[in-house]
MIMARNU-545790 format. One record per residue (C-alpha): x, y, z; residue in three letters. Coordinates in steps of 0.2 Angstrom, whole numbers, plus 5000, padded with zeros to 4 digits. Layout:
BEGIN
XYZALA ...
# end
This chain:
BEGIN
568950036277MET 567449996263ASP 567149836256PHE 566249776239ALA 565549616234ILE 564449666218LEU 565549616206GLY 567449586210PRO 567849586229VAL 568449746232GLN 569249826249VAL 569850006251THR 570850086265ASP 570550276263ALA 570150226245ARG 571850146243ARG 571549956238PRO 572049836250VAL 573049676243ARG 572549516248LEU 573149346241ALA 571749236232ALA 571349126246LYS 571149256258ALA 570049346246ARG 568949206245ALA 568849196261VAL 568349386264LEU 567249356250GLY 566249226260VAL 566149336275PHE 565449486262LEU 564249366255LEU 563549346274HIS 563849516281PRO 563449506302ASN 563249326302THR 564349216313VAL 565049076303LEU 565748926308THR 567448846303ARG 566548706295GLU 565548826284ARG 566848926279LEU 567948776274ILE 566448716264ALA 566248876255SER 567948896250VAL 568348726245TRP 567148596235ASP 568448456241ASP 569348536255PRO 571148456259PRO 571848406275ARG 572548546278SER 570948646276ALA 570848696295LEU 572548766298PRO 572448856280ASN 570948936286LEU 571749006300GLN 573049076291THR 571949166279TYR 571049246293LEU 572549286301THR 573149376285ALA 571349466285LEU 571749536302ARG 573549586298ARG 572649686284ALA 571649756299ALA 569949676293ILE 569249656309GLU 568549496309VAL 567849436326GLU 568049266336THR 566349246343VAL 565649096351PRO 565348946337HIS 566349036325GLY 566849196316TYR 565949366311ARG 566449526299LEU 565249656307CYS 564949796293LEU 563549926290GLY 562850006274PRO 564250136275ASP 565550016272ARG 564849856262LEU 563949886245ASP 562749746246ALA 562049826262LEU 561949986255ALA 561149916240PHE 559649836251GLU 559449996261GLU 559250096246ALA 557949966237VAL 557049976254ARG 556950156255GLU 556450166236ALA 555150056238ARG 554450156254LEU 554550316244GLU 553550226230ALA 552250166242ALA 552150346249ARG 551750406231GLY 553550486229GLU 554050406212PRO 555350556210ALA 556350506226ALA 556150326221ALA 556850336206ASN 558450426214ARG 558650276227LEU 558350136214PHE 559650236203ALA 560850246217ARG 560450046222ALA 560849976204LEU 562350086202SER 563249986216LEU 563249826203TRP 564949806194ARG 564549616188GLY 564149456197ARG 564549456216PRO 566249396220ALA 566649356203GLU 568549366203ASP 568649236216VAL 568449056217THR 567048976228LEU 566348816232ALA 564648776224ALA 563848786240THR 564048976239VAL 563148996222GLN 561548986229ALA 561849146239ARG 562449226223ILE 560849186214ALA 559949256227GLU 560849426226LEU 560649426207GLU 558749396210GLU 558649546222ARG 559449656209ARG 558249596194GLU 556749626206SER 557649796211ALA 557749816193ARG 556049776189LEU 555349906202GLY 556550046195TRP 555650016179ILE 553950026185ASP 554350186194VAL 555050266180ARG 553450206169LEU 552550306182ARG 553650466179LEU 553350446159GLY 555150406156LEU 554750306142TYR 555850336128ASP 557450296139GLU 556550136145LEU 556250076127VAL 558150066123SER 558549996140GLU 557249856140LEU 557749816122THR 559349776129ALA 558649676143LEU 557549566134VAL 558849516121GLU 559849466136ALA 558449376144ALA 557149316130PRO 556049226142LEU 555749356154ASN 553849386151GLU 553949526164ARG 555149626154LEU 554249586137TRP 552749666146HIS 553749826152ARG 554549836134LEU 552649836126MET 552049956138LEU 553350076137ALA 553350076118LEU 551450096118HIS 551450246131ARG 552950316119ALA 551550316105GLY 552350176096ARG 551050046095ARG 551549956080ALA 553149916088GLU 552349866104ALA 551149746095LEU 553049686086GLU 553649666103ALA 552249546109TYR 552549446092ARG 554249416095ARG 553949366113ALA 552649226108ARG 553749166095SER 555349156108VAL 554149066122LEU 553348946108VAL 554948906101ALA 555748876118GLU 554548816129LEU 553048776121ALA 552148886129LEU 550949026126GLU 551249216133PRO 550449236151GLY 548849306155GLN 549649486160GLU 550649486144LEU 549149436133ARG 547949556141GLU 549149706138LEU 549149646118HIS 547249646118ALA 547249826125ALA 548449886113VAL 547549806099LEU 545949896104ASP 547050056107ASP 546150066124GLY 546850146141PRO 548250026148VAL 548350026167PRO 550150046174ALA 550749896183PRO 550649876202GLU 552249936210LEU 553249806219GLU 553549876235THR 553649846255VAL 552149926261ARG 552250026277GLU 551449936290PRO 549549956293GLY 549549876310TRP 549549986326THR 549449946345GLY 549749766342ILE 550149676360CYS 550749506360LEU 551249506377LEU 550549356388PRO 549449396403ALA 550149506417ASP 550149446436ILE 549149596443ALA 550249606459ASP 551849536458LEU 552449516478ALA 554249516482GLY 554949586466ARG 554549776469GLU 556249836468ARG 556649726453GLU 555349806444THR 555649976448ARG 557549946442ASP 556849866426LEU 555650006422VAL 557050136425THR 558250046414ALA 556950046400LEU 556750216401ASP 558450266399ALA 558450306380SER 559450466384ASP 560950346390ALA 560850276373ALA 561150456365GLY 559550446356GLY 560450326343ARG 560150166346ALA 558650066354PRO 558850016373VAL 559249846378ILE 558849776394VAL 559549596396ALA 558949496412VAL 559849346418SER 559849226431GLY 559549036435PRO 558048926430PRO 556648956439GLY 557149116446VAL 555549226439GLY 556249296424LYS 554849276412THR 553649336425THR 554749486430LEU 554949526413ALA 553249516405VAL 552549616422HIS 553749756417VAL 553249766399ALA 551449786404HIS 551849926416LEU 552850016401VAL 551549976388ARG 550850166386ASP 552850206383ARG 552750096368TYR 551050156359PRO 551550056343ASP 551549896349GLY 552249756361GLN 553049606352LEU 553349446362PHE 554249286356VAL 554849136365ARG 556749086359LEU 556848926368HIS 558748956373GLY 558648836388ALA 557948686376SER 559248576367ALA 558648646350THR 558548836353PRO 557448926338ARG 558148986323ASP 558349186320PRO 557549146303SER 556049056310ASP 555849196324LEU 555749336311LEU 554649256300ALA 553449236316GLU 553749416320LEU 553349466302LEU 551749366302ARG 551149456317ALA 551349626309LEU 550249586295GLY 551449516281VAL 550649356272ASP 551649206273SER 551949196254ALA 552749366256GLY 553849326270VAL 555749346262PRO 556949186261ALA 558349236268SER 558749276286THR 559649446281GLU 558049496271GLU 556749456285ARG 557949556295ALA 557849696285ALA 556049686282THR 555649676300TYR 556849836304ARG 555949926290ALA 554149886297MET 554549956313ILE 555650086309ALA 555450246319ASP 553950176328ARG 553950146347ALA 553949966349VAL 554349846365LEU 555149686359VAL 555049556373LEU 556249406368LEU 556049266380ASP 557349126385ASP 558749176373ALA 560049056369ALA 561449196366GLY 561949346356ALA 561949276339ALA 560149216339GLN 559549386347VAL 560549506335GLN 559349496321PRO 557849536330LEU 558449706337ILE 557549856330PRO 558749976321GLY 557850146327THR 558050216344PRO 556150246348ARG 556050056351SER 556549946365ALA 557049756370VAL 556749676384LEU 557549506385LEU 557849356397THR 559149226397SER 559849096409ARG 561649166407GLY 562349326404PRO 562649396385LEU 564149496386PRO 564349486367ALA 562749586363LEU 563249776361PRO 562549896371GLY 561449806382ALA 561149846399VAL 561249686409THR 560149646426TYR 560749476433ALA 559149426445LEU 559449336460ASP 558149256472VAL 557049376481PRO 557549456498THR 556849356513PRO 555449476515ALA 555049466496GLY 555149276497ALA 553749266512ARG 552649406502ALA 552749286486LEU 552349136496LEU 550949246505ALA 550249296489GLY 549949116481VAL 549549026499ALA 548649166508GLY 549349306519ALA 548349236535ASP 548949056531ARG 550649106532VAL 550549226545ALA 549749076556SER 551348986558ASP 552849086554PRO 554148936560GLU 553448826548ALA 553348976532ALA 555248996536GLN 555648816535ALA 554748816518ILE 555548966511LEU 557248886517ASP 556948726509ALA 556348816493CYS 557948916494GLY 556849066490ARG 556749016471LEU 555049086466PRO 554548946455LEU 554848836470ALA 554048946479LEU 552448966469ARG 552348776468ILE 552548756488ALA 551048896488GLY 549948816476ALA 550148646484ARG 549548736499LEU 548148836492ALA 547348666486THR 547348596503ARG 546348726514PRO 546548606529ALA 548448556527TRP 549448646542PRO 551148726535LEU 552048616546ALA 551648456536GLU 552348536518LEU 553948596529ALA 554048426536ARG 553948346518ARG 555148466510LEU 556348426525ALA 556248236527ASP 556348186508ALA 557148266492SER 556348446491ALA 556248416473LEU 555048266476ASN 553748396484GLU 554148536472LEU 552748486459ARG 551048546455ALA 550148526440GLY 551148586424HIS 552548656436LEU 553848556441ASP 555648626448VAL 556548446443ARG 555848456426ALA 556448636424THR 558148596429PHE 558248446418GLU 557848546403ALA 559248646405SER 560348496411TYR 559848426394ALA 560648566383THR 562448526390LEU 563748446382SER 564448276390PRO 565948366399PRO 564748516407ALA 563548376412ARG 565048296421HIS 565348456430ALA 563748486434PHE 563548336441ARG 565348346450LEU 564648516459LEU 563248416467GLY 564548306478SER 565048446489VAL 563648556498ALA 564548726496ALA 563848886492ASP 565148926480GLY 566748856472VAL 568248916463ALA 568848816447ALA 570148706457TRP 568748626467THR 568048556450VAL 569548516443ALA 570048416459ALA 568448336457LEU 568548286439ALA 570348246440GLY 570948376428ALA 571848556427SER 570848706431PRO 571048756412TYR 570248596407ASP 568748626417VAL 568548816412ASP 567448776395GLY 566348666406SER 566148796419LEU 565848936405GLU 564548826399GLU 563648796414LEU 563648986418ALA 562849016401VAL 561448886404ALA 561148986421GLY 561548826431LEU 562948926440ILE 563249106442THR 565149176439ALA 565249296452GLY 566549416455ALA 568249366463ALA 568449326479ASP 569649376494ALA 570949276485ALA 570649346468ALA 569849186462GLN 568249186451PRO 566849086460ARG 565548986453TYR 564048986464ARG 562348876462MET 560548886471HIS 560348756484ASP 558848666474LEU 560048646460LEU 561448576471ARG 560048466476GLY 559748406458PHE 561648396454ALA 561748276469GLY 560448176462GLU 561248156447LEU 563048136455PHE 562347986464HIS 561247926449ALA 562347936435GLU 564147906443GLU 564547746449SER 565047716468GLY 566947696463GLU 567047856453ARG 566147946466ARG 567247896479THR 568847936468ALA 568148106464ALA 567948156484LEU 569648056487ARG 570448186476ARG 569548346480VAL 569848286499ALA 571748276496ALA 571948426485GLU 571048516498ALA 572048456513ARG 573748506503ALA 573148666499ARG 572248706517ALA 573948656526ALA 574848766517GLY 573848916518ALA 573848886537ALA 575648876538ALA 575649046547GLU 574448966563LEU 574848846576PRO 574548676575LEU 572748586580ALA 572648536599PHE 573248356596ALA 574848256592PRO 575248326574PRO 575448216560PRO 577048196553PRO 576848286535ASP 576148456540LEU 577248596533PRO 578448706545ALA 577648856553ARG 577849026543THR 577949206547PRO 576149296544PRO 575649276527CYS 573949366520PRO 573849256505GLU 573449106513GLY 572349186526GLY 571249276512ALA 571249106502TRP 570748996517LEU 569349156520ALA 568749136503ALA 568648946503GLU 568148896521ARG 566348836516GLY 567148726501VAL 568448646513LEU 567148626528VAL 565948556514ALA 567348426507VAL 567848356523ALA 566248326529GLU 565748256511ALA 567248146513ALA 566848086530ALA 565148026524ARG 566047936511ALA 566947846522GLY 568547926519LEU 569247936535VAL 570947966534ARG 570648116519GLU 569448206529ALA 570248196546ALA 571948266537GLY 570948396530LEU 569848446547ALA 571548436556TYR 572348566544ALA 570848676543LEU 570348676562ALA 571748806567PRO 571048936555PHE 569248906559LEU 569648936578VAL 570849086576VAL 569549186565ARG 568149136576GLY 567349006566PHE 567048886581HIS 565248826576ASP 565948766558ASP 567648686567ALA 566348586580VAL 565248526568ARG 566548486555MET 567748376567LEU 566048306574GLY 565548236557THR 567448176555VAL 567548106571ALA 565848006570HIS 566547936554ALA 568147886562ALA 567247796574ALA 566147706563THR 567547636553ALA 568247596570GLY 569847716571ASP 569847756589ILE 571547846587VAL 570847966574THR 569247976582GLU 570148026598THR 571348156590ARG 569748236582LEU 568748256599ARG 570248336607LEU 570348466595VAL 568348496594SER 568548506614ALA 569748636612ASP 568848736600ALA 567548746615GLU 568848806626VAL 569448936616ASP 567649026615ARG 567749016635ARG 566748846637ARG 567748746648ALA 566448696657GLY 565448606645THR 566948486640VAL 567748466657ALA 567048276656ASP 567448246637GLU 569348296642PHE 569248176657ARG 568448036646HIS 569848066633LEU 571148056646LEU 570647896651GLY 570347826634ARG 572047876628SER 572947796646SER 572247636643ARG 572547626624ALA 574447666629GLY 574447836619ASP 575447946629ARG 575548096616HIS 573548116616ALA 573448086635ALA 574748236636ALA 573448336626TYR 571948276636ALA 572848316653LEU 573148486645LEU 571248506643GLY 570848446659VAL 571948586666ALA 571048706657ALA 569248656663THR 569848676682LEU 569448846684GLU 568748826703HIS 570448716707ASP 571848826702LEU 573048726712GLY 572548546703SER 572448656688ALA 574348706689LEU 574848536693THR 574048446678ALA 574748586665ALA 576348576672THR 576448386670LEU 575748396651ALA 577048516649ALA 578448386656GLU 577648256643ARG 577748376629PHE 579548396632GLN 579948206633GLU 578948176618LEU 579848326608GLY 578148416604ASP 578648596604GLY 576848646599HIS 576148546613GLY 577348626624LEU 577048816619LEU 575148746622SER 575448696639ALA 576648846645TRP 575148966638THR 573948876649GLU 575248876665ILE 575349076661ALA 573549096662GLY 573348986679ILE 574849096686GLN 574049256681PHE 572449196690TYR 573349146705LEU 574149326704ARG 575849256705ARG 576449386691HIS 578449366693ASP 578149186689ALA 576949226673VAL 578549336668GLY 579749186668VAL 578449076659THR 578149186645CYS 580049236643ARG 580449056643LEU 579049016630ALA 579749176620LEU 581449086619ALA 580848926610HIS 579748996597LEU 580948986583ASP 579948876568GLY 578248896577HIS 576649016573SER 576949206577SER 575249186585LEU 576149106602HIS 577249266601ARG 575849386601ALA 574949286615ARG 576549266626PHE 577049456624LEU 575349496628ARG 575449386645ALA 577149456648LEU 576249636647GLY 575049596659ILE 576449526670ALA 577349676669CYS 575849786672TYR 575249706686GLU 577049736695THR 577049926692GLY 578249906674ARG 576850006665VAL 577950076652GLU 578749906648GLU 577049826647ALA 576449956634ILE 578049906622GLY 577349726624HIS 575649756621TYR 576149866606ARG 577149726598THR 575749596601SER 574549706593LEU 575549706577ASP 575749536577LEU 573949516578CYS 573449626565ARG 574949546552GLU 573949366558LEU 572149446556ARG 571849366573TRP 570449476578GLU 570049396596THR 571949436601GLY 571949596593GLU 570349656604ARG 571249576620LEU 572849676618SER 572049826611LEU 571149826628HIS 572649796639ARG 573649936631LEU 572150056633ALA 572250006652GLN 574050036653ALA 573850206645GLU 572650256657ALA 573650186670ALA 574950326666LEU 573750476665GLY 573350466646ARG 571350446649HIS 570950536634ASP 571850416622THR 571450256632ALA 569550306631ILE 569750316612GLY 570550156611MET 569150076622LEU 567950156612ALA 568650066597ARG 569049916605CYS 567149916611ALA 566549906593ARG 567549766589MET 566949666605PHE 565049716601VAL 565449656581ASN 566249476588ALA 564749456601GLY 565949446614ASP 564849486630THR 566449466641ARG 567549576631GLY 566149706633GLN 566149696651ALA 568049716653LEU 567849856644ILE 566749926657SER 567949886671TYR 569349976663THR 568150136661LEU 567750106680GLY 569550106683GLU 569750276673ILE 568350346682SER 569050326699ARG 570650396694TRP 569850546687ARG 568950556705GLY 567250526699ASP 566750376710GLU 564950376705ARG 565250346686VAL 566650216691ALA 565150126702LEU 563950136687ALA 565350066676HIS 565849916687PHE 563949866690THR 563749876671ALA 565349746669CYS 564549626684LEU 563049626674ASP 563649566658ARG 564949426665LEU 564349246667ASP 564349206685PRO 564549026681LEU 566249036669ASN 567049206675GLU 566949186694HIS 568749276695LEU 568349406686TRP 566549416693SER 567449426711ALA 568449556706ARG 567249656700THR 566149636716ARG 567549686725ASP 567749856715GLN 565949886718ILE 566049876736ALA 567450006736ARG 566450116726SER 565050106738ARG 566150126753ALA 566950266745ALA 565250366741LEU 564450336759ARG 
# end
């Protein structure tokens, strides 16, 4: 599809005219007058109507729709619309291109070629631009600008033909032109010159007389100096020099370098440097048809400019014609206008200020012409967006662009994007050492690590920390580490003109009010990354409502929009120091009432979501609240969501607790704890439950505190630290009994039973009593937990028939409860069968248990069931199959850091070796098992293993 604006507006598709209604043609005319330019809705309306009607905006949308239906590709871009066209599709751009080439040919001394190009350019004009559509007065200046360019081109063409001696054709043409524009002295000058060169001296003098007469009569002015000097030369019949050709001169500059000073050794960024150098060397990837564009994005302070300048210096020899540099101030409240940037570049390239064109389009064309076919590297620092950058892109493939921006620039065609993150731990340490001194950093590695952690490995923060150390040679690293830990780290991260907080404030100041509010809310929760629902809940809005603010924060580099998480949600991440800054603003700019309301909303939303997602898991080890959802079969989607949101949910619970929202925090902690324990995140569970329990104690809510401490102590039992919480369960039992809380007391009693590993008779009595109390209370979950403990105690007492009875009783009462209970009791039933010689039956129970564990993503249960299955396979003589299973199981135990599990693998391998008749290898495995077991917490397995070692040694005597 081709377009024409130099006359009536025309659109043709395969040379067939495309018909449009009058107003749609007018809107198209505005786009054609401003090709490749982002036009806001307001500017379009002001260009089409002098006095816009109330319906201007919906009308404009209708006209834009009409253009798109006609296959005219008007793009919707940030802040407006754009129609992208090249010289091959729009006559105005073809005119500009031909005129530029004509002037270059004239400057090269090729007037014949220039003549052909000027003729081609002027032939594109069919009348006044957009003469058949009605446009507002605001557009007339652009139309006048185009007409002035036509007259300038016509004059250039005349001068070229004067050089070629085409006087006769010029005389007739110029005669008509001066009749149409009798006050144009330049045209009278060319007419006199053409007449004189054609040997028509008298007519040349008559032309001067007529010109003087018109000027005096109309303007009361004598002719100018140029015209008078030509008149005198004609009177004297002397030589008359040809006028200077009005051309764009080829650039006379060479090897210009505007880059800032480099850092001699940019420590900690070696990999990133190699990546960017490689990207800039990828001209082949562009097919040799376009300049390479490499866009480096990242949060404020991550070192984008430093890295880009360093890389630009490294590749200078690849761009011998020059290296340009401009700051775009994209992170400020007033990013620089592309027109001003082009003027700066043109002046740097030697264009006199008076010769810089007026319009952005003409400046861009002149800039591209000056660096055409040259090898120039253009470094654009701190870009605001693609619209600001696009006019600064060279037009020929030998050049390259390296640009930085705080957010990604997806709308920049053909750009290689490079997201810059903080350095690796080793790179960050090298950066700190490079500023503070390697020996200084090595002298106290622990304090150095604390500084790196407090700075979040952010290069700007590390440079400031290093500078402060360098200016205080006697300062121990531990002093700075202490200061960074004791107060807000941002208070200490200032040195000279470098200031982390000020850098963050500059980006924050550019945001819209909704985006500022969203940023402050992100400071309320200490989480590495959030999904949109978290921000929406904090704001009391829908995820759709906050989407625009999150996008704005990403563009500003204040958050990073990463890939979708395990639950297919986009996640937004924020650097630790930025989150600390957001937290400062949250407390400074949000009232206490608004802060509390935000945390209450997000805690309630988090609890509801977590409770629903964890409905496949058992309830926490405490009297259950009344409003929890019923247990469901295994649900991969819920587990994936909890895995993705674990950090956020823990952070929300802790933030709500610190804000005094005990009920909301406790509800979330209770709902989330089973997932944390089942998936092996015991540290998270204990820390979260402790924080919320402390808040409950501070608020005087003893009942809630007791329940949270029960859940926390049970988490320690789950990771086989029962001995560490024996006193805790006894204390909670006494407290609950004194308070008359029979339900909490039943859980505490069951907890006490779990800690009596050295008194199994008392443990069985306590667990049985707890089971009776749960039956009385109608707490099915508590009853299943009690039966689990009873079966375990019976196993250690080697009452295997009783274990079978307990497990079958429990399996008959599982309706409405978590499948995890079924997996646990099936494994226990399998053990009972195995120990009583029914190995085939045991294998069936183990396999069913293993399948359930995998459905639940319960890795602990999966490891235990797989180990038991391997043991049973080995007992049936299928040793190779068993050894393969044990190898897989061993890797799982190693990955989980489960030394007890690794010990039991050695125990089973010892059994297999004995069955195979190799008692010496069996002894080695049993010895390895004993070495791995903790004798304080695993006295039963330790005793068994010692018996096996004694048996092996006796057999080997």
